[in-house]
Backbone as XML, in Angstrom:
<?xml version="1.0"?>
<chain id="A" units="angstrom">
  <residue number="1" name="MET">
    <atom name="N" x="0.740" y="-181.341" z="186.863"/>
    <atom name="CA" x="0.055" y="-180.991" z="188.098"/>
    <atom name="C" x="1.072" y="-180.959" z="189.241"/>
  </residue>
  <residue number="2" name="VAL">
    <atom name="N" x="0.950" y="-179.952" z="190.060"/>
    <atom name="CA" x="1.901" y="-179.758" z="191.156"/>
    <atom name="C" x="1.511" y="-180.641" z="192.336"/>
  </residue>
  <residue number="3" name="ASN">
    <atom name="N" x="2.486" y="-181.304" z="192.884"/>
    <atom name="CA" x="2.333" y="-182.135" z="194.066"/>
    <atom name="C" x="2.778" y="-181.278" z="195.251"/>
  </residue>
  <residue number="4" name="SER">
    <atom name="N" x="1.806" y="-180.717" z="195.987"/>
    <atom name="CA" x="2.164" y="-179.759" z="197.036"/>
    <atom name="C" x="3.024" y="-180.398" z="198.120"/>
  </residue>
  <residue number="5" name="SER">
    <atom name="N" x="2.821" y="-181.678" z="198.404"/>
    <atom name="CA" x="3.666" y="-182.293" z="199.423"/>
    <atom name="C" x="5.108" y="-182.422" z="198.929"/>
  </residue>
  <residue number="6" name="LYS">
    <atom name="N" x="5.301" y="-182.718" z="197.644"/>
    <atom name="CA" x="6.653" y="-182.798" z="197.092"/>
    <atom name="C" x="7.283" y="-181.402" z="197.084"/>
  </residue>
  <residue number="7" name="ARG">
    <atom name="N" x="6.483" y="-180.399" z="196.738"/>
    <atom name="CA" x="6.970" y="-179.015" z="196.773"/>
    <atom name="C" x="7.454" y="-178.666" z="198.177"/>
  </residue>
  <residue number="8" name="ASP">
    <atom name="N" x="6.671" y="-179.047" z="199.177"/>
    <atom name="CA" x="7.043" y="-178.757" z="200.566"/>
    <atom name="C" x="8.318" y="-179.494" z="200.963"/>
  </residue>
  <residue number="9" name="ILE">
    <atom name="N" x="8.446" y="-180.734" z="200.519"/>
    <atom name="CA" x="9.663" y="-181.506" z="200.806"/>
    <atom name="C" x="10.865" y="-180.839" z="200.151"/>
  </residue>
  <residue number="10" name="PHE">
    <atom name="N" x="10.700" y="-180.439" z="198.883"/>
    <atom name="CA" x="11.803" y="-179.757" z="198.199"/>
    <atom name="C" x="12.178" y="-178.474" z="198.927"/>
  </residue>
  <residue number="11" name="PHE">
    <atom name="N" x="11.175" y="-177.732" z="199.368"/>
    <atom name="CA" x="11.452" y="-176.490" z="200.096"/>
    <atom name="C" x="12.293" y="-176.792" z="201.333"/>
  </residue>
  <residue number="12" name="GLN">
    <atom name="N" x="11.882" y="-177.791" z="202.107"/>
    <atom name="CA" x="12.611" y="-178.136" z="203.324"/>
    <atom name="C" x="14.030" y="-178.609" z="203.010"/>
  </residue>
  <residue number="13" name="GLN">
    <atom name="N" x="14.165" y="-179.417" z="201.950"/>
    <atom name="CA" x="15.487" y="-179.906" z="201.579"/>
    <atom name="C" x="16.392" y="-178.762" z="201.125"/>
  </residue>
  <residue number="14" name="LEU">
    <atom name="N" x="15.861" y="-177.860" z="200.336"/>
    <atom name="CA" x="16.659" y="-176.715" z="199.892"/>
    <atom name="C" x="17.000" y="-175.813" z="201.068"/>
  </residue>
  <residue number="15" name="ASP">
    <atom name="N" x="16.057" y="-175.647" z="201.960"/>
    <atom name="CA" x="16.282" y="-174.789" z="203.129"/>
    <atom name="C" x="17.414" y="-175.323" z="203.997"/>
  </residue>
  <residue number="16" name="SER">
    <atom name="N" x="17.566" y="-176.646" z="204.018"/>
    <atom name="CA" x="18.625" y="-177.243" z="204.837"/>
    <atom name="C" x="19.849" y="-177.640" z="204.009"/>
  </residue>
  <residue number="17" name="GLY">
    <atom name="N" x="19.907" y="-177.177" z="202.740"/>
    <atom name="CA" x="21.091" y="-177.398" z="201.918"/>
    <atom name="C" x="21.239" y="-178.803" z="201.361"/>
  </residue>
  <residue number="18" name="GLN">
    <atom name="N" x="20.160" y="-179.538" z="201.274"/>
    <atom name="CA" x="20.208" y="-180.914" z="200.788"/>
    <atom name="C" x="19.937" y="-180.979" z="199.281"/>
  </residue>
  <residue number="19" name="LEU">
    <atom name="N" x="20.770" y="-180.289" z="198.506"/>
    <atom name="CA" x="20.581" y="-180.233" z="197.055"/>
    <atom name="C" x="20.616" y="-181.613" z="196.417"/>
  </residue>
  <residue number="20" name="GLU">
    <atom name="N" x="21.504" y="-182.464" z="196.879"/>
    <atom name="CA" x="21.650" y="-183.797" z="196.277"/>
    <atom name="C" x="20.366" y="-184.620" z="196.393"/>
  </residue>
  <residue number="21" name="LYS">
    <atom name="N" x="19.634" y="-184.444" z="197.477"/>
    <atom name="CA" x="18.360" y="-185.165" z="197.622"/>
    <atom name="C" x="17.346" y="-184.677" z="196.595"/>
  </residue>
  <residue number="22" name="VAL">
    <atom name="N" x="17.296" y="-183.365" z="196.383"/>
    <atom name="CA" x="16.379" y="-182.812" z="195.385"/>
    <atom name="C" x="16.770" y="-183.309" z="193.989"/>
  </residue>
  <residue number="23" name="ILE">
    <atom name="N" x="18.043" y="-183.244" z="193.684"/>
    <atom name="CA" x="18.541" y="-183.700" z="192.382"/>
    <atom name="C" x="18.231" y="-185.187" z="192.190"/>
  </residue>
  <residue number="24" name="GLY">
    <atom name="N" x="18.442" y="-185.985" z="193.225"/>
    <atom name="CA" x="18.149" y="-187.415" z="193.147"/>
    <atom name="C" x="16.681" y="-187.697" z="192.881"/>
  </residue>
  <residue number="25" name="SER">
    <atom name="N" x="15.801" y="-186.958" z="193.543"/>
    <atom name="CA" x="14.358" y="-187.138" z="193.330"/>
    <atom name="C" x="13.976" y="-186.820" z="191.891"/>
  </residue>
  <residue number="26" name="ILE">
    <atom name="N" x="14.545" y="-185.749" z="191.365"/>
    <atom name="CA" x="14.222" y="-185.349" z="189.997"/>
    <atom name="C" x="14.822" y="-186.326" z="188.990"/>
  </residue>
  <residue number="27" name="ASN">
    <atom name="N" x="16.003" y="-186.842" z="189.270"/>
    <atom name="CA" x="16.582" y="-187.867" z="188.389"/>
    <atom name="C" x="15.682" y="-189.090" z="188.316"/>
  </residue>
  <residue number="28" name="GLN">
    <atom name="N" x="15.078" y="-189.456" z="189.448"/>
    <atom name="CA" x="14.189" y="-190.617" z="189.484"/>
    <atom name="C" x="12.832" y="-190.318" z="188.861"/>
  </residue>
  <residue number="29" name="GLN">
    <atom name="N" x="12.369" y="-189.081" z="189.013"/>
    <atom name="CA" x="11.047" y="-188.709" z="188.510"/>
    <atom name="C" x="11.112" y="-187.279" z="187.947"/>
  </residue>
  <residue number="30" name="PRO">
    <atom name="N" x="11.451" y="-187.145" z="186.653"/>
    <atom name="CA" x="11.601" y="-185.808" z="186.051"/>
    <atom name="C" x="10.364" y="-184.913" z="186.149"/>
  </residue>
  <residue number="31" name="ASP">
    <atom name="N" x="9.194" y="-185.520" z="186.311"/>
    <atom name="CA" x="7.984" y="-184.696" z="186.452"/>
    <atom name="C" x="8.037" y="-183.810" z="187.695"/>
  </residue>
  <residue number="32" name="TYR">
    <atom name="N" x="8.892" y="-184.160" z="188.651"/>
    <atom name="CA" x="9.024" y="-183.359" z="189.865"/>
    <atom name="C" x="9.643" y="-181.987" z="189.607"/>
  </residue>
  <residue number="33" name="LEU">
    <atom name="N" x="10.172" y="-181.775" z="188.412"/>
    <atom name="CA" x="10.707" y="-180.443" z="188.093"/>
    <atom name="C" x="9.645" y="-179.363" z="188.267"/>
  </residue>
  <residue number="34" name="VAL">
    <atom name="N" x="8.412" y="-179.689" z="187.938"/>
    <atom name="CA" x="7.320" y="-178.723" z="188.076"/>
    <atom name="C" x="7.138" y="-178.357" z="189.550"/>
  </residue>
  <residue number="35" name="ASP">
    <atom name="N" x="7.268" y="-179.340" z="190.427"/>
    <atom name="CA" x="7.148" y="-179.077" z="191.864"/>
    <atom name="C" x="8.292" y="-178.192" z="192.357"/>
  </residue>
  <residue number="36" name="LEU">
    <atom name="N" x="9.470" y="-178.394" z="191.772"/>
    <atom name="CA" x="10.605" y="-177.550" z="192.132"/>
    <atom name="C" x="10.334" y="-176.097" z="191.754"/>
  </residue>
  <residue number="37" name="ILE">
    <atom name="N" x="9.794" y="-175.868" z="190.568"/>
    <atom name="CA" x="9.467" y="-174.498" z="190.146"/>
    <atom name="C" x="8.423" y="-173.901" z="191.079"/>
  </residue>
  <residue number="38" name="ASP">
    <atom name="N" x="7.503" y="-174.729" z="191.539"/>
    <atom name="CA" x="6.461" y="-174.228" z="192.437"/>
    <atom name="C" x="7.013" y="-173.766" z="193.783"/>
  </residue>
  <residue number="39" name="VAL">
    <atom name="N" x="8.193" y="-174.231" z="194.151"/>
    <atom name="CA" x="8.840" y="-173.752" z="195.386"/>
    <atom name="C" x="9.004" y="-172.238" z="195.326"/>
  </residue>
  <residue number="40" name="LEU">
    <atom name="N" x="9.196" y="-171.699" z="194.127"/>
    <atom name="CA" x="9.402" y="-170.257" z="193.983"/>
    <atom name="C" x="8.175" y="-169.442" z="194.392"/>
  </residue>
  <residue number="41" name="ALA">
    <atom name="N" x="7.023" y="-170.105" z="194.536"/>
    <atom name="CA" x="5.801" y="-169.399" z="194.916"/>
    <atom name="C" x="5.739" y="-169.095" z="196.411"/>
  </residue>
  <residue number="42" name="TYR">
    <atom name="N" x="6.616" y="-169.703" z="197.199"/>
    <atom name="CA" x="6.633" y="-169.407" z="198.629"/>
    <atom name="C" x="6.981" y="-167.936" z="198.829"/>
  </residue>
  <residue number="43" name="GLU">
    <atom name="N" x="6.229" y="-167.284" z="199.704"/>
    <atom name="CA" x="6.533" y="-165.888" z="200.028"/>
    <atom name="C" x="6.500" y="-165.717" z="201.531"/>
  </residue>
  <residue number="44" name="PRO">
    <atom name="N" x="7.457" y="-165.051" z="202.104"/>
    <atom name="CA" x="8.659" y="-164.566" z="201.424"/>
    <atom name="C" x="9.621" y="-165.731" z="201.183"/>
  </residue>
  <residue number="45" name="LEU">
    <atom name="N" x="10.374" y="-165.631" z="200.130"/>
    <atom name="CA" x="11.306" y="-166.688" z="199.748"/>
    <atom name="C" x="12.729" y="-166.195" z="199.964"/>
  </residue>
  <residue number="46" name="ASP">
    <atom name="N" x="13.448" y="-166.881" z="200.825"/>
    <atom name="CA" x="14.834" y="-166.496" z="201.108"/>
    <atom name="C" x="15.708" y="-166.712" z="199.884"/>
  </residue>
  <residue number="47" name="ILE">
    <atom name="N" x="16.726" y="-165.911" z="199.753"/>
    <atom name="CA" x="17.632" y="-165.969" z="198.610"/>
    <atom name="C" x="18.317" y="-167.329" z="198.504"/>
  </residue>
  <residue number="48" name="HIS">
    <atom name="N" x="18.613" y="-167.964" z="199.636"/>
    <atom name="CA" x="19.301" y="-169.253" z="199.552"/>
    <atom name="C" x="18.410" y="-170.334" z="198.928"/>
  </residue>
  <residue number="49" name="ILE">
    <atom name="N" x="17.097" y="-170.193" z="199.051"/>
    <atom name="CA" x="16.182" y="-171.140" z="198.395"/>
    <atom name="C" x="16.210" y="-170.897" z="196.884"/>
  </residue>
  <residue number="50" name="ARG">
    <atom name="N" x="16.166" y="-169.631" z="196.480"/>
    <atom name="CA" x="16.239" y="-169.300" z="195.053"/>
    <atom name="C" x="17.552" y="-169.805" z="194.454"/>
  </residue>
  <residue number="51" name="ILE">
    <atom name="N" x="18.631" y="-169.635" z="195.189"/>
    <atom name="CA" x="19.932" y="-170.119" z="194.719"/>
    <atom name="C" x="19.917" y="-171.648" z="194.618"/>
  </residue>
  <residue number="52" name="GLY">
    <atom name="N" x="19.280" y="-172.297" z="195.575"/>
    <atom name="CA" x="19.171" y="-173.751" z="195.537"/>
    <atom name="C" x="18.388" y="-174.242" z="194.334"/>
  </residue>
  <residue number="53" name="VAL">
    <atom name="N" x="17.264" y="-173.583" z="194.043"/>
    <atom name="CA" x="16.484" y="-173.944" z="192.852"/>
    <atom name="C" x="17.355" y="-173.779" z="191.615"/>
  </residue>
  <residue number="54" name="SER">
    <atom name="N" x="18.068" y="-172.674" z="191.544"/>
    <atom name="CA" x="18.947" y="-172.412" z="190.408"/>
    <atom name="C" x="20.018" y="-173.493" z="190.278"/>
  </residue>
  <residue number="55" name="ALA">
    <atom name="N" x="20.638" y="-173.860" z="191.390"/>
    <atom name="CA" x="21.688" y="-174.884" z="191.357"/>
    <atom name="C" x="21.151" y="-176.225" z="190.869"/>
  </residue>
  <residue number="56" name="VAL">
    <atom name="N" x="19.956" y="-176.580" z="191.312"/>
    <atom name="CA" x="19.358" y="-177.836" z="190.861"/>
    <atom name="C" x="19.081" y="-177.775" z="189.359"/>
  </residue>
  <residue number="57" name="LEU">
    <atom name="N" x="18.485" y="-176.692" z="188.902"/>
    <atom name="CA" x="18.170" y="-176.576" z="187.475"/>
    <atom name="C" x="19.428" y="-176.565" z="186.622"/>
  </residue>
  <residue number="58" name="GLU">
    <atom name="N" x="20.486" y="-175.955" z="187.113"/>
    <atom name="CA" x="21.746" y="-175.934" z="186.362"/>
    <atom name="C" x="22.321" y="-177.337" z="186.184"/>
  </residue>
  <residue number="59" name="THR">
    <atom name="N" x="21.970" y="-178.238" z="187.078"/>
    <atom name="CA" x="22.400" y="-179.628" z="186.959"/>
    <atom name="C" x="21.799" y="-180.287" z="185.713"/>
  </residue>
  <residue number="60" name="PHE">
    <atom name="N" x="20.642" y="-179.813" z="185.303"/>
    <atom name="CA" x="19.909" y="-180.453" z="184.220"/>
    <atom name="C" x="19.897" y="-179.629" z="182.923"/>
  </residue>
  <residue number="61" name="ILE">
    <atom name="N" x="20.817" y="-178.679" z="182.788"/>
    <atom name="CA" x="20.852" y="-177.811" z="181.606"/>
    <atom name="C" x="20.780" y="-178.638" z="180.327"/>
  </residue>
  <residue number="62" name="GLY">
    <atom name="N" x="19.846" y="-178.266" z="179.469"/>
    <atom name="CA" x="19.737" y="-178.881" z="178.160"/>
    <atom name="C" x="19.145" y="-180.274" z="178.148"/>
  </residue>
  <residue number="63" name="ASN">
    <atom name="N" x="18.842" y="-180.840" z="179.299"/>
    <atom name="CA" x="18.228" y="-182.166" z="179.355"/>
    <atom name="C" x="16.831" y="-182.074" z="178.738"/>
  </residue>
  <residue number="64" name="PRO">
    <atom name="N" x="16.456" y="-183.014" z="177.884"/>
    <atom name="CA" x="15.132" y="-182.938" z="177.236"/>
    <atom name="C" x="13.964" y="-182.811" z="178.211"/>
  </residue>
  <residue number="65" name="PHE">
    <atom name="N" x="14.083" y="-183.398" z="179.411"/>
    <atom name="CA" x="12.945" y="-183.292" z="180.324"/>
    <atom name="C" x="12.801" y="-181.904" z="180.938"/>
  </residue>
  <residue number="66" name="MET">
    <atom name="N" x="13.767" y="-181.013" z="180.675"/>
    <atom name="CA" x="13.620" y="-179.622" z="181.133"/>
    <atom name="C" x="12.454" y="-178.923" z="180.434"/>
  </residue>
  <residue number="67" name="SER">
    <atom name="N" x="11.991" y="-179.475" z="179.314"/>
    <atom name="CA" x="10.846" y="-178.882" z="178.618"/>
    <atom name="C" x="9.599" y="-178.881" z="179.509"/>
  </residue>
  <residue number="68" name="LYS">
    <atom name="N" x="9.562" y="-179.739" z="180.519"/>
    <atom name="CA" x="8.420" y="-179.822" z="181.432"/>
    <atom name="C" x="8.198" y="-178.527" z="182.209"/>
  </residue>
  <residue number="69" name="ILE">
    <atom name="N" x="9.247" y="-177.710" z="182.344"/>
    <atom name="CA" x="9.104" y="-176.508" z="183.174"/>
    <atom name="C" x="8.813" y="-175.250" z="182.357"/>
  </residue>
  <residue number="70" name="ILE">
    <atom name="N" x="8.719" y="-175.381" z="181.041"/>
    <atom name="CA" x="8.471" y="-174.186" z="180.227"/>
    <atom name="C" x="7.134" y="-173.546" z="180.579"/>
  </residue>
  <residue number="71" name="SER">
    <atom name="N" x="6.100" y="-174.325" z="180.688"/>
    <atom name="CA" x="4.781" y="-173.755" z="181.003"/>
    <atom name="C" x="4.739" y="-173.089" z="182.380"/>
  </residue>
  <residue number="72" name="PRO">
    <atom name="N" x="5.203" y="-173.761" z="183.454"/>
    <atom name="CA" x="5.183" y="-173.059" z="184.749"/>
    <atom name="C" x="6.092" y="-171.833" z="184.782"/>
  </residue>
  <residue number="73" name="LEU">
    <atom name="N" x="7.203" y="-171.880" z="184.047"/>
    <atom name="CA" x="8.065" y="-170.698" z="183.998"/>
    <atom name="C" x="7.402" y="-169.575" z="183.207"/>
  </residue>
  <residue number="74" name="ASN">
    <atom name="N" x="6.660" y="-169.943" z="182.175"/>
    <atom name="CA" x="5.908" y="-168.930" z="181.430"/>
    <atom name="C" x="4.936" y="-168.218" z="182.376"/>
  </residue>
  <residue number="75" name="GLN">
    <atom name="N" x="4.301" y="-168.965" z="183.266"/>
    <atom name="CA" x="3.406" y="-168.344" z="184.247"/>
    <atom name="C" x="4.174" y="-167.392" z="185.156"/>
  </residue>
  <residue number="76" name="LEU">
    <atom name="N" x="5.401" y="-167.763" z="185.524"/>
    <atom name="CA" x="6.214" y="-166.892" z="186.380"/>
    <atom name="C" x="6.597" y="-165.589" z="185.684"/>
  </residue>
  <residue number="77" name="THR">
    <atom name="N" x="6.640" y="-165.588" z="184.356"/>
    <atom name="CA" x="6.988" y="-164.353" z="183.649"/>
    <atom name="C" x="5.909" y="-163.278" z="183.828"/>
  </residue>
  <residue number="78" name="HIS">
    <atom name="N" x="4.768" y="-163.661" z="184.373"/>
    <atom name="CA" x="3.681" y="-162.710" z="184.626"/>
    <atom name="C" x="3.540" y="-162.382" z="186.108"/>
  </residue>
  <residue number="79" name="HIS">
    <atom name="N" x="4.444" y="-162.887" z="186.915"/>
    <atom name="CA" x="4.376" y="-162.672" z="188.363"/>
    <atom name="C" x="4.595" y="-161.205" z="188.689"/>
  </residue>
  <residue number="80" name="LYS">
    <atom name="N" x="3.996" y="-160.751" z="189.766"/>
    <atom name="CA" x="4.133" y="-159.343" z="190.170"/>
    <atom name="C" x="5.548" y="-159.002" z="190.626"/>
  </residue>
  <residue number="81" name="GLU">
    <atom name="N" x="6.277" y="-159.997" z="191.140"/>
    <atom name="CA" x="7.620" y="-159.763" z="191.653"/>
    <atom name="C" x="8.646" y="-159.749" z="190.517"/>
  </residue>
  <residue number="82" name="VAL">
    <atom name="N" x="9.373" y="-158.653" z="190.426"/>
    <atom name="CA" x="10.374" y="-158.478" z="189.373"/>
    <atom name="C" x="11.439" y="-159.576" z="189.438"/>
  </residue>
  <residue number="83" name="HIS">
    <atom name="N" x="11.930" y="-159.898" z="190.649"/>
    <atom name="CA" x="12.999" y="-160.896" z="190.756"/>
    <atom name="C" x="12.552" y="-162.266" z="190.249"/>
  </residue>
  <residue number="84" name="LEU">
    <atom name="N" x="11.275" y="-162.589" z="190.404"/>
    <atom name="CA" x="10.797" y="-163.878" z="189.897"/>
    <atom name="C" x="10.692" y="-163.876" z="188.373"/>
  </residue>
  <residue number="85" name="ARG">
    <atom name="N" x="10.353" y="-162.739" z="187.800"/>
    <atom name="CA" x="10.333" y="-162.659" z="186.331"/>
    <atom name="C" x="11.751" y="-162.764" z="185.788"/>
  </residue>
  <residue number="86" name="CYS">
    <atom name="N" x="12.705" y="-162.157" z="186.492"/>
    <atom name="CA" x="14.120" y="-162.289" z="186.092"/>
    <atom name="C" x="14.572" y="-163.749" z="186.191"/>
  </residue>
  <residue number="87" name="ASP">
    <atom name="N" x="14.248" y="-164.384" z="187.305"/>
    <atom name="CA" x="14.597" y="-165.796" z="187.474"/>
    <atom name="C" x="13.983" y="-166.638" z="186.360"/>
  </residue>
  <residue number="88" name="ALA">
    <atom name="N" x="12.737" y="-166.354" z="186.020"/>
    <atom name="CA" x="12.058" y="-167.126" z="184.977"/>
    <atom name="C" x="12.815" y="-167.025" z="183.651"/>
  </residue>
  <residue number="89" name="CYS">
    <atom name="N" x="13.292" y="-165.843" z="183.317"/>
    <atom name="CA" x="14.075" y="-165.682" z="182.079"/>
    <atom name="C" x="15.309" y="-166.568" z="182.098"/>
  </residue>
  <residue number="90" name="TYR">
    <atom name="N" x="16.035" y="-166.525" z="183.193"/>
    <atom name="CA" x="17.248" y="-167.330" z="183.309"/>
    <atom name="C" x="16.925" y="-168.820" z="183.248"/>
  </residue>
  <residue number="91" name="PHE">
    <atom name="N" x="15.942" y="-169.243" z="184.020"/>
    <atom name="CA" x="15.599" y="-170.664" z="184.052"/>
    <atom name="C" x="15.092" y="-171.147" z="182.692"/>
  </residue>
  <residue number="92" name="LEU">
    <atom name="N" x="14.350" y="-170.297" z="181.985"/>
    <atom name="CA" x="13.904" y="-170.668" z="180.643"/>
    <atom name="C" x="15.094" y="-170.913" z="179.725"/>
  </residue>
  <residue number="93" name="SER">
    <atom name="N" x="16.129" y="-170.109" z="179.868"/>
    <atom name="CA" x="17.301" y="-170.303" z="179.016"/>
    <atom name="C" x="17.971" y="-171.644" z="179.291"/>
  </residue>
  <residue number="94" name="LEU">
    <atom name="N" x="17.883" y="-172.126" z="180.526"/>
    <atom name="CA" x="18.503" y="-173.398" z="180.874"/>
    <atom name="C" x="17.838" y="-174.587" z="180.183"/>
  </residue>
  <residue number="95" name="THR">
    <atom name="N" x="16.590" y="-174.398" z="179.744"/>
    <atom name="CA" x="15.899" y="-175.488" z="179.043"/>
    <atom name="C" x="16.474" y="-175.696" z="177.645"/>
  </residue>
  <residue number="96" name="GLN">
    <atom name="N" x="17.040" y="-174.642" z="177.075"/>
    <atom name="CA" x="17.608" y="-174.665" z="175.726"/>
    <atom name="C" x="16.580" y="-175.099" z="174.680"/>
  </residue>
  <residue number="97" name="GLN">
    <atom name="N" x="15.333" y="-174.691" z="174.868"/>
    <atom name="CA" x="14.234" y="-175.044" z="173.975"/>
    <atom name="C" x="13.779" y="-173.811" z="173.197"/>
  </residue>
  <residue number="98" name="SER">
    <atom name="N" x="13.383" y="-174.024" z="171.946"/>
    <atom name="CA" x="12.934" y="-172.900" z="171.120"/>
    <atom name="C" x="11.668" y="-172.258" z="171.683"/>
  </residue>
  <residue number="99" name="ASP">
    <atom name="N" x="10.782" y="-173.049" z="172.285"/>
    <atom name="CA" x="9.572" y="-172.483" z="172.907"/>
    <atom name="C" x="9.946" y="-171.507" z="174.011"/>
  </residue>
  <residue number="100" name="ALA">
    <atom name="N" x="10.988" y="-171.834" z="174.749"/>
    <atom name="CA" x="11.448" y="-170.958" z="175.824"/>
    <atom name="C" x="11.996" y="-169.660" z="175.251"/>
  </residue>
  <residue number="101" name="LYS">
    <atom name="N" x="12.697" y="-169.760" z="174.141"/>
    <atom name="CA" x="13.265" y="-168.564" z="173.518"/>
    <atom name="C" x="12.169" y="-167.579" z="173.140"/>
  </residue>
  <residue number="102" name="ASP">
    <atom name="N" x="11.060" y="-168.073" z="172.628"/>
    <atom name="CA" x="9.943" y="-167.194" z="172.260"/>
    <atom name="C" x="9.413" y="-166.438" z="173.479"/>
  </residue>
  <residue number="103" name="ILE">
    <atom name="N" x="9.319" y="-167.115" z="174.605"/>
    <atom name="CA" x="8.835" y="-166.478" z="175.834"/>
    <atom name="C" x="9.840" y="-165.424" z="176.306"/>
  </residue>
  <residue number="104" name="ILE">
    <atom name="N" x="11.111" y="-165.779" z="176.266"/>
    <atom name="CA" x="12.154" y="-164.841" z="176.697"/>
    <atom name="C" x="12.137" y="-163.590" z="175.822"/>
  </residue>
  <residue number="105" name="GLU">
    <atom name="N" x="11.981" y="-163.771" z="174.523"/>
    <atom name="CA" x="11.922" y="-162.609" z="173.619"/>
    <atom name="C" x="10.777" y="-161.680" z="173.992"/>
  </residue>
  <residue number="106" name="PHE">
    <atom name="N" x="9.652" y="-162.231" z="174.386"/>
    <atom name="CA" x="8.521" y="-161.421" z="174.821"/>
    <atom name="C" x="8.889" y="-160.590" z="176.046"/>
  </residue>
  <residue number="107" name="MET">
    <atom name="N" x="9.751" y="-161.135" z="176.911"/>
    <atom name="CA" x="10.133" y="-160.439" z="178.142"/>
    <atom name="C" x="11.001" y="-159.214" z="177.875"/>
  </residue>
  <residue number="108" name="LEU">
    <atom name="N" x="11.494" y="-159.065" z="176.667"/>
    <atom name="CA" x="12.240" y="-157.855" z="176.308"/>
    <atom name="C" x="11.342" y="-156.624" z="176.363"/>
  </residue>
  <residue number="109" name="ASN">
    <atom name="N" x="10.033" y="-156.835" z="176.444"/>
    <atom name="CA" x="9.065" y="-155.742" z="176.512"/>
    <atom name="C" x="8.562" y="-155.469" z="177.925"/>
  </residue>
  <residue number="110" name="ASP">
    <atom name="N" x="9.134" y="-156.127" z="178.920"/>
    <atom name="CA" x="8.707" y="-155.927" z="180.303"/>
    <atom name="C" x="8.934" y="-154.464" z="180.700"/>
  </residue>
  <residue number="111" name="PRO">
    <atom name="N" x="8.057" y="-153.914" z="181.535"/>
    <atom name="CA" x="8.236" y="-152.519" z="181.941"/>
    <atom name="C" x="9.469" y="-152.265" z="182.821"/>
  </residue>
  <residue number="112" name="TYR">
    <atom name="N" x="10.048" y="-153.309" z="183.395"/>
    <atom name="CA" x="11.190" y="-153.131" z="184.290"/>
    <atom name="C" x="12.495" y="-153.480" z="183.594"/>
  </residue>
  <residue number="113" name="VAL">
    <atom name="N" x="13.451" y="-152.590" z="183.701"/>
    <atom name="CA" x="14.737" y="-152.762" z="183.038"/>
    <atom name="C" x="15.460" y="-154.022" z="183.517"/>
  </residue>
  <residue number="114" name="GLN">
    <atom name="N" x="15.303" y="-154.378" z="184.797"/>
    <atom name="CA" x="15.962" y="-155.577" z="185.305"/>
    <atom name="C" x="15.494" y="-156.824" z="184.553"/>
  </residue>
  <residue number="115" name="VAL">
    <atom name="N" x="14.208" y="-156.873" z="184.274"/>
    <atom name="CA" x="13.654" y="-158.031" z="183.554"/>
    <atom name="C" x="14.118" y="-158.007" z="182.107"/>
  </residue>
  <residue number="116" name="ARG">
    <atom name="N" x="14.106" y="-156.850" z="181.502"/>
    <atom name="CA" x="14.585" y="-156.750" z="180.107"/>
    <atom name="C" x="16.057" y="-157.158" z="180.019"/>
  </residue>
  <residue number="117" name="ASP">
    <atom name="N" x="16.864" y="-156.735" z="180.994"/>
    <atom name="CA" x="18.279" y="-157.124" z="181.015"/>
    <atom name="C" x="18.430" y="-158.637" z="181.200"/>
  </residue>
  <residue number="118" name="ALA">
    <atom name="N" x="17.637" y="-159.217" z="182.091"/>
    <atom name="CA" x="17.699" y="-160.667" z="182.316"/>
    <atom name="C" x="17.288" y="-161.418" z="181.048"/>
  </residue>
  <residue number="119" name="ALA">
    <atom name="N" x="16.279" y="-160.896" z="180.365"/>
    <atom name="CA" x="15.840" y="-161.523" z="179.114"/>
    <atom name="C" x="16.940" y="-161.448" z="178.064"/>
  </residue>
  <residue number="120" name="GLN">
    <atom name="N" x="17.588" y="-160.302" z="177.962"/>
    <atom name="CA" x="18.668" y="-160.165" z="176.983"/>
    <atom name="C" x="19.832" y="-161.089" z="177.326"/>
  </residue>
  <residue number="121" name="ASP">
    <atom name="N" x="20.183" y="-161.185" z="178.588"/>
    <atom name="CA" x="21.236" y="-162.098" z="179.018"/>
    <atom name="C" x="20.891" y="-163.534" z="178.660"/>
  </residue>
  <residue number="122" name="ALA">
    <atom name="N" x="19.635" y="-163.906" z="178.879"/>
    <atom name="CA" x="19.190" y="-165.268" z="178.562"/>
    <atom name="C" x="19.269" y="-165.537" z="177.060"/>
  </residue>
  <residue number="123" name="LEU">
    <atom name="N" x="18.867" y="-164.553" z="176.272"/>
    <atom name="CA" x="18.947" y="-164.707" z="174.816"/>
    <atom name="C" x="20.398" y="-164.777" z="174.352"/>
  </residue>
  <residue number="124" name="ASP">
    <atom name="N" x="21.260" y="-163.981" z="174.970"/>
    <atom name="CA" x="22.684" y="-164.035" z="174.627"/>
    <atom name="C" x="23.242" y="-165.417" z="174.926"/>
  </residue>
  <residue number="125" name="TYR">
    <atom name="N" x="22.868" y="-165.977" z="176.067"/>
    <atom name="CA" x="23.304" y="-167.328" z="176.423"/>
    <atom name="C" x="22.848" y="-168.322" z="175.366"/>
  </residue>
  <residue number="126" name="LEU">
    <atom name="N" x="21.585" y="-168.238" z="174.974"/>
    <atom name="CA" x="21.056" y="-169.180" z="173.994"/>
    <atom name="C" x="21.734" y="-169.027" z="172.630"/>
  </residue>
  <residue number="127" name="SER">
    <atom name="N" x="22.107" y="-167.818" z="172.303"/>
    <atom name="CA" x="22.752" y="-167.603" z="170.997"/>
    <atom name="C" x="24.157" y="-168.188" z="170.943"/>
  </residue>
  <residue number="128" name="GLU">
    <atom name="N" x="24.750" y="-168.429" z="172.103"/>
    <atom name="CA" x="26.101" y="-169.010" z="172.169"/>
    <atom name="C" x="26.108" y="-170.520" z="172.003"/>
  </residue>
  <residue number="129" name="LEU">
    <atom name="N" x="24.940" y="-171.125" z="172.035"/>
    <atom name="CA" x="24.865" y="-172.593" z="171.954"/>
    <atom name="C" x="25.075" y="-173.090" z="170.537"/>
  </residue>
</chain>
């Protein structure tokens, strides 16, 4: 379940470049990863926020608690915005989970070439592990 106040705090912290605070919160409470993914629902979302979310998730690559974000990222793969579907493919690959791979493979059928390319890149990354 998403904690909207935590999502708002993460948004503010990312907006002001306080990545370490976001990372610290997630280290203390891994369930907050779902709230971090929910930050992507803000519209319009500045690129620096998306980059911040990416930087935080890259900190936790392959960590078992990254499995918590597979379901919310799966929901993002159906978002109307192409860039969010691309982000979802990349973030799913960071989980390094087989369930995520199945979702990414499905994205190879997206009507937009950018999403299909992002899905292929994510699968290529996973195949290198």
